[in-house]
Biotite code that builds the C-alpha atoms (Angstrom):
import biotite.structure as struc

atoms = struc.array([
    struc.Atom([-9.462, -6.648, -10.974], chain_id="A", res_id=1, res_name="UNK", atom_name="CA", element="C"),
    struc.Atom([-6.558, -4.824, -11.369], chain_id="A", res_id=2, res_name="UNK", atom_name="CA", element="C"),
    struc.Atom([-4.403, -6.438, -9.122], chain_id="A", res_id=3, res_name="UNK", atom_name="CA", element="C"),
    struc.Atom([-1.877, -7.951, -11.299], chain_id="A", res_id=4, res_name="UNK", atom_name="CA", element="C"),
    struc.Atom([-0.576, -11.876, -10.608], chain_id="A", res_id=5, res_name="UNK", atom_name="CA", element="C"),
    struc.Atom([3.141, -10.632, -8.734], chain_id="A", res_id=6, res_name="UNK", atom_name="CA", element="C"),
    struc.Atom([0.972, -8.549, -7.069], chain_id="A", res_id=7, res_name="UNK", atom_name="CA", element="C"),
    struc.Atom([1.479, -9.316, -3.016], chain_id="A", res_id=8, res_name="UNK", atom_name="CA", element="C"),
    struc.Atom([-1.443, -10.911, -1.110], chain_id="A", res_id=9, res_name="UNK", atom_name="CA", element="C"),
    struc.Atom([-2.359, -9.715, 2.294], chain_id="A", res_id=10, res_name="UNK", atom_name="CA", element="C"),
    struc.Atom([-5.445, -10.957, 4.825], chain_id="A", res_id=11, res_name="UNK", atom_name="CA", element="C"),
    struc.Atom([-6.727, -7.852, 7.005], chain_id="A", res_id=12, res_name="UNK", atom_name="CA", element="C"),
    struc.Atom([-8.718, -8.095, 9.718], chain_id="A", res_id=13, res_name="UNK", atom_name="CA", element="C"),
    struc.Atom([-11.779, -6.245, 9.948], chain_id="A", res_id=14, res_name="UNK", atom_name="CA", element="C"),
    struc.Atom([-13.598, -4.692, 13.622], chain_id="A", res_id=15, res_name="UNK", atom_name="CA", element="C"),
    struc.Atom([-16.774, -3.958, 14.143], chain_id="A", res_id=16, res_name="UNK", atom_name="CA", element="C"),
    struc.Atom([-15.793, -0.253, 14.925], chain_id="A", res_id=17, res_name="UNK", atom_name="CA", element="C"),
    struc.Atom([-14.730, 0.943, 11.668], chain_id="A", res_id=18, res_name="UNK", atom_name="CA", element="C"),
    struc.Atom([-18.607, 0.852, 9.716], chain_id="A", res_id=19, res_name="UNK", atom_name="CA", element="C"),
    struc.Atom([-19.942, 4.399, 10.132], chain_id="A", res_id=20, res_name="UNK", atom_name="CA", element="C"),
    struc.Atom([-23.397, 4.895, 10.404], chain_id="A", res_id=21, res_name="UNK", atom_name="CA", element="C"),
    struc.Atom([-24.199, 3.859, 6.623], chain_id="A", res_id=22, res_name="UNK", atom_name="CA", element="C"),
    struc.Atom([-23.397, -0.097, 7.356], chain_id="A", res_id=23, res_name="UNK", atom_name="CA", element="C"),
    struc.Atom([-20.115, -0.206, 5.780], chain_id="A", res_id=24, res_name="UNK", atom_name="CA", element="C"),
    struc.Atom([-16.966, 0.420, 6.564], chain_id="A", res_id=25, res_name="UNK", atom_name="CA", element="C"),
    struc.Atom([-15.814, 4.025, 7.246], chain_id="A", res_id=26, res_name="UNK", atom_name="CA", element="C"),
    struc.Atom([-13.233, 5.877, 3.834], chain_id="A", res_id=27, res_name="UNK", atom_name="CA", element="C"),
    struc.Atom([-11.291, 7.110, 6.621], chain_id="A", res_id=28, res_name="UNK", atom_name="CA", element="C"),
    struc.Atom([-10.603, 3.849, 7.717], chain_id="A", res_id=29, res_name="UNK", atom_name="CA", element="C"),
    struc.Atom([-9.762, 2.735, 4.845], chain_id="A", res_id=30, res_name="UNK", atom_name="CA", element="C"),
    struc.Atom([-6.312, 4.952, 4.588], chain_id="A", res_id=31, res_name="UNK", atom_name="CA", element="C"),
    struc.Atom([-5.780, 2.589, 7.534], chain_id="A", res_id=32, res_name="UNK", atom_name="CA", element="C"),
    struc.Atom([-6.013, -0.376, 5.888], chain_id="A", res_id=33, res_name="UNK", atom_name="CA", element="C"),
    struc.Atom([-4.523, 0.608, 2.960], chain_id="A", res_id=34, res_name="UNK", atom_name="CA", element="C"),
    struc.Atom([-1.125, 1.459, 5.443], chain_id="A", res_id=35, res_name="UNK", atom_name="CA", element="C"),
    struc.Atom([-2.110, -1.418, 7.169], chain_id="A", res_id=36, res_name="UNK", atom_name="CA", element="C"),
    struc.Atom([-1.558, -3.839, 3.858], chain_id="A", res_id=37, res_name="UNK", atom_name="CA", element="C"),
    struc.Atom([1.336, -1.704, 2.603], chain_id="A", res_id=38, res_name="UNK", atom_name="CA", element="C"),
    struc.Atom([3.554, -2.076, 5.842], chain_id="A", res_id=39, res_name="UNK", atom_name="CA", element="C"),
    struc.Atom([3.044, -5.808, 5.632], chain_id="A", res_id=40, res_name="UNK", atom_name="CA", element="C"),
    struc.Atom([3.642, -6.148, 1.850], chain_id="A", res_id=41, res_name="UNK", atom_name="CA", element="C"),
    struc.Atom([6.889, -4.207, 3.036], chain_id="A", res_id=42, res_name="UNK", atom_name="CA", element="C"),
    struc.Atom([9.345, -7.274, 3.788], chain_id="A", res_id=43, res_name="UNK", atom_name="CA", element="C"),
    struc.Atom([8.453, -8.418, 0.373], chain_id="A", res_id=44, res_name="UNK", atom_name="CA", element="C"),
    struc.Atom([8.496, -4.950, -1.492], chain_id="A", res_id=45, res_name="UNK", atom_name="CA", element="C"),
    struc.Atom([10.931, -2.779, 0.161], chain_id="A", res_id=46, res_name="UNK", atom_name="CA", element="C"),
    struc.Atom([12.800, -4.645, 3.252], chain_id="A", res_id=47, res_name="UNK", atom_name="CA", element="C"),
    struc.Atom([11.985, -2.328, 6.673], chain_id="A", res_id=48, res_name="UNK", atom_name="CA", element="C"),
    struc.Atom([10.440, 1.205, 6.656], chain_id="A", res_id=49, res_name="UNK", atom_name="CA", element="C"),
    struc.Atom([13.758, 2.941, 7.668], chain_id="A", res_id=50, res_name="UNK", atom_name="CA", element="C"),
    struc.Atom([17.274, 2.128, 8.305], chain_id="A", res_id=51, res_name="UNK", atom_name="CA", element="C"),
    struc.Atom([19.910, 3.950, 9.905], chain_id="A", res_id=52, res_name="UNK", atom_name="CA", element="C"),
    struc.Atom([20.498, 5.797, 6.842], chain_id="A", res_id=53, res_name="UNK", atom_name="CA", element="C"),
    struc.Atom([17.047, 6.520, 5.250], chain_id="A", res_id=54, res_name="UNK", atom_name="CA", element="C"),
    struc.Atom([13.570, 6.434, 5.103], chain_id="A", res_id=55, res_name="UNK", atom_name="CA", element="C"),
    struc.Atom([10.550, 5.864, 3.347], chain_id="A", res_id=56, res_name="UNK", atom_name="CA", element="C"),
    struc.Atom([7.559, 8.800, 3.959], chain_id="A", res_id=57, res_name="UNK", atom_name="CA", element="C"),
    struc.Atom([4.335, 9.139, 2.169], chain_id="A", res_id=58, res_name="UNK", atom_name="CA", element="C"),
    struc.Atom([4.373, 11.866, -0.017], chain_id="A", res_id=59, res_name="UNK", atom_name="CA", element="C"),
    struc.Atom([0.850, 11.489, -1.733], chain_id="A", res_id=60, res_name="UNK", atom_name="CA", element="C"),
    struc.Atom([-2.242, 9.079, -1.416], chain_id="A", res_id=61, res_name="UNK", atom_name="CA", element="C"),
    struc.Atom([-4.836, 8.805, -4.149], chain_id="A", res_id=62, res_name="UNK", atom_name="CA", element="C"),
    struc.Atom([-7.987, 6.487, -2.937], chain_id="A", res_id=63, res_name="UNK", atom_name="CA", element="C"),
    struc.Atom([-10.977, 5.754, -5.446], chain_id="A", res_id=64, res_name="UNK", atom_name="CA", element="C"),
    struc.Atom([-13.824, 3.956, -4.005], chain_id="A", res_id=65, res_name="UNK", atom_name="CA", element="C"),
    struc.Atom([-15.087, 1.561, -6.470], chain_id="A", res_id=66, res_name="UNK", atom_name="CA", element="C"),
    struc.Atom([-17.811, -0.549, -4.608], chain_id="A", res_id=67, res_name="UNK", atom_name="CA", element="C"),
    struc.Atom([-19.270, -0.412, -0.693], chain_id="A", res_id=68, res_name="UNK", atom_name="CA", element="C"),
    struc.Atom([-17.440, -2.686, 1.544], chain_id="A", res_id=69, res_name="UNK", atom_name="CA", element="C"),
    struc.Atom([-18.937, -4.194, 4.725], chain_id="A", res_id=70, res_name="UNK", atom_name="CA", element="C"),
    struc.Atom([-18.318, -5.426, 7.908], chain_id="A", res_id=71, res_name="UNK", atom_name="CA", element="C"),
    struc.Atom([-17.364, -8.770, 7.614], chain_id="A", res_id=72, res_name="UNK", atom_name="CA", element="C"),
    struc.Atom([-14.623, -11.052, 9.328], chain_id="A", res_id=73, res_name="UNK", atom_name="CA", element="C"),
    struc.Atom([-11.914, -10.089, 6.884], chain_id="A", res_id=74, res_name="UNK", atom_name="CA", element="C"),
    struc.Atom([-10.743, -8.632, 3.679], chain_id="A", res_id=75, res_name="UNK", atom_name="CA", element="C"),
    struc.Atom([-8.566, -9.325, 1.322], chain_id="A", res_id=76, res_name="UNK", atom_name="CA", element="C"),
    struc.Atom([-5.228, -6.799, -0.205], chain_id="A", res_id=77, res_name="UNK", atom_name="CA", element="C"),
    struc.Atom([-2.947, -6.900, -2.934], chain_id="A", res_id=78, res_name="UNK", atom_name="CA", element="C"),
    struc.Atom([-0.663, -5.135, -3.488], chain_id="A", res_id=79, res_name="UNK", atom_name="CA", element="C"),
    struc.Atom([2.441, -3.974, -5.881], chain_id="A", res_id=80, res_name="UNK", atom_name="CA", element="C"),
    struc.Atom([4.913, -1.523, -6.734], chain_id="A", res_id=81, res_name="UNK", atom_name="CA", element="C"),
    struc.Atom([3.529, 0.341, -9.941], chain_id="A", res_id=82, res_name="UNK", atom_name="CA", element="C"),
    struc.Atom([6.409, 2.819, -10.409], chain_id="A", res_id=83, res_name="UNK", atom_name="CA", element="C"),
    struc.Atom([9.563, 3.154, -9.903], chain_id="A", res_id=84, res_name="UNK", atom_name="CA", element="C"),
    struc.Atom([11.711, 6.640, -10.067], chain_id="A", res_id=85, res_name="UNK", atom_name="CA", element="C"),
    struc.Atom([15.114, 8.066, -9.352], chain_id="A", res_id=86, res_name="UNK", atom_name="CA", element="C"),
    struc.Atom([14.006, 9.106, -5.755], chain_id="A", res_id=87, res_name="UNK", atom_name="CA", element="C"),
    struc.Atom([10.705, 7.961, -5.442], chain_id="A", res_id=88, res_name="UNK", atom_name="CA", element="C"),
    struc.Atom([8.418, 5.310, -5.823], chain_id="A", res_id=89, res_name="UNK", atom_name="CA", element="C"),
    struc.Atom([4.722, 4.025, -6.540], chain_id="A", res_id=90, res_name="UNK", atom_name="CA", element="C"),
    struc.Atom([2.867, 0.889, -4.054], chain_id="A", res_id=91, res_name="UNK", atom_name="CA", element="C"),
    struc.Atom([-0.550, 0.196, -5.663], chain_id="A", res_id=92, res_name="UNK", atom_name="CA", element="C"),
    struc.Atom([-3.078, -1.601, -3.369], chain_id="A", res_id=93, res_name="UNK", atom_name="CA", element="C"),
    struc.Atom([-6.583, -2.828, -4.132], chain_id="A", res_id=94, res_name="UNK", atom_name="CA", element="C"),
    struc.Atom([-9.055, -4.011, -1.341], chain_id="A", res_id=95, res_name="UNK", atom_name="CA", element="C"),
    struc.Atom([-11.170, -6.660, -2.038], chain_id="A", res_id=96, res_name="UNK", atom_name="CA", element="C"),
    struc.Atom([-14.507, -8.199, -1.067], chain_id="A", res_id=97, res_name="UNK", atom_name="CA", element="C"),
    struc.Atom([-15.577, -11.721, -2.023], chain_id="A", res_id=98, res_name="UNK", atom_name="CA", element="C"),
    struc.Atom([-14.251, -11.356, -5.083], chain_id="A", res_id=99, res_name="UNK", atom_name="CA", element="C"),
    struc.Atom([-15.067, -7.846, -5.834], chain_id="A", res_id=100, res_name="UNK", atom_name="CA", element="C"),
    struc.Atom([-12.161, -4.835, -5.734], chain_id="A", res_id=101, res_name="UNK", atom_name="CA", element="C"),
    struc.Atom([-13.876, -2.519, -3.577], chain_id="A", res_id=102, res_name="UNK", atom_name="CA", element="C"),
    struc.Atom([-11.352, 0.078, -2.772], chain_id="A", res_id=103, res_name="UNK", atom_name="CA", element="C"),
    struc.Atom([-8.252, 1.019, -5.407], chain_id="A", res_id=104, res_name="UNK", atom_name="CA", element="C"),
    struc.Atom([-5.456, 3.152, -3.994], chain_id="A", res_id=105, res_name="UNK", atom_name="CA", element="C"),
    struc.Atom([-2.291, 4.372, -5.159], chain_id="A", res_id=106, res_name="UNK", atom_name="CA", element="C"),
    struc.Atom([0.734, 6.092, -2.269], chain_id="A", res_id=107, res_name="UNK", atom_name="CA", element="C"),
    struc.Atom([4.072, 7.495, -3.396], chain_id="A", res_id=108, res_name="UNK", atom_name="CA", element="C"),
    struc.Atom([7.051, 6.865, -0.983], chain_id="A", res_id=109, res_name="UNK", atom_name="CA", element="C"),
    struc.Atom([9.805, 9.234, -1.275], chain_id="A", res_id=110, res_name="UNK", atom_name="CA", element="C"),
    struc.Atom([13.374, 7.727, 0.533], chain_id="A", res_id=111, res_name="UNK", atom_name="CA", element="C"),
    struc.Atom([15.263, 10.000, 2.650], chain_id="A", res_id=112, res_name="UNK", atom_name="CA", element="C"),
    struc.Atom([18.203, 10.772, 4.168], chain_id="A", res_id=113, res_name="UNK", atom_name="CA", element="C"),
    struc.Atom([17.163, 10.416, 8.095], chain_id="A", res_id=114, res_name="UNK", atom_name="CA", element="C"),
    struc.Atom([19.929, 12.372, 9.024], chain_id="A", res_id=115, res_name="UNK", atom_name="CA", element="C"),
    struc.Atom([20.038, 15.187, 6.416], chain_id="A", res_id=116, res_name="UNK", atom_name="CA", element="C"),
    struc.Atom([15.326, 14.871, 5.977], chain_id="A", res_id=117, res_name="UNK", atom_name="CA", element="C"),
    struc.Atom([16.343, 15.201, 2.114], chain_id="A", res_id=118, res_name="UNK", atom_name="CA", element="C"),
    struc.Atom([15.312, 12.552, -0.769], chain_id="A", res_id=119, res_name="UNK", atom_name="CA", element="C"),
    struc.Atom([18.475, 10.743, -1.640], chain_id="A", res_id=120, res_name="UNK", atom_name="CA", element="C"),
    struc.Atom([18.039, 7.995, -4.775], chain_id="A", res_id=121, res_name="UNK", atom_name="CA", element="C"),
    struc.Atom([17.241, 4.850, -4.740], chain_id="A", res_id=122, res_name="UNK", atom_name="CA", element="C"),
    struc.Atom([19.476, 2.413, -3.925], chain_id="A", res_id=123, res_name="UNK", atom_name="CA", element="C"),
    struc.Atom([20.007, -0.312, -6.501], chain_id="A", res_id=124, res_name="UNK", atom_name="CA", element="C"),
    struc.Atom([20.241, -3.144, -3.852], chain_id="A", res_id=125, res_name="UNK", atom_name="CA", element="C"),
    struc.Atom([15.927, -1.797, -4.048], chain_id="A", res_id=126, res_name="UNK", atom_name="CA", element="C"),
    struc.Atom([15.115, -1.527, -7.159], chain_id="A", res_id=127, res_name="UNK", atom_name="CA", element="C"),
    struc.Atom([16.129, -4.507, -7.388], chain_id="A", res_id=128, res_name="UNK", atom_name="CA", element="C"),
    struc.Atom([14.224, -5.962, -4.945], chain_id="A", res_id=129, res_name="UNK", atom_name="CA", element="C"),
    struc.Atom([10.658, -3.694, -6.307], chain_id="A", res_id=130, res_name="UNK", atom_name="CA", element="C"),
    struc.Atom([11.170, -5.240, -9.678], chain_id="A", res_id=131, res_name="UNK", atom_name="CA", element="C"),
    struc.Atom([9.730, -8.507, -8.630], chain_id="A", res_id=132, res_name="UNK", atom_name="CA", element="C"),
    struc.Atom([5.815, -7.007, -7.325], chain_id="A", res_id=133, res_name="UNK", atom_name="CA", element="C"),
    struc.Atom([6.195, -3.749, -10.147], chain_id="A", res_id=134, res_name="UNK", atom_name="CA", element="C"),
    struc.Atom([3.142, -3.984, -12.726], chain_id="A", res_id=135, res_name="UNK", atom_name="CA", element="C"),
    struc.Atom([2.167, -0.605, -14.356], chain_id="A", res_id=136, res_name="UNK", atom_name="CA", element="C"),
])
């Protein structure tokens, strides 16, 4: 397991249609599950993803498939902040099935001014909030 103790747990439901011809959850579906976990964890990690003045946008996403994920009612995700920069931050995600880490992903998000569509520095209140769930 990679997730630190301060990671936010999120339970995700799987759908029968999430499987592919190999009878495991499709790799493209994993990206959707990762996004869903991040969005659900946002209320604790960052607050809303957008306001009247700024929005969080994904700059990059890296996914590592460590083990097969098969259809079941639900899986556990763990989400935490793994880097805090000046205008961006990184969120790490782990998808777990039956106590085993199956998928690890990192997403770099940039804070942008909604009117200018340009990166802006992370406000102090946002970095303070993220610090509660920060771990390298």
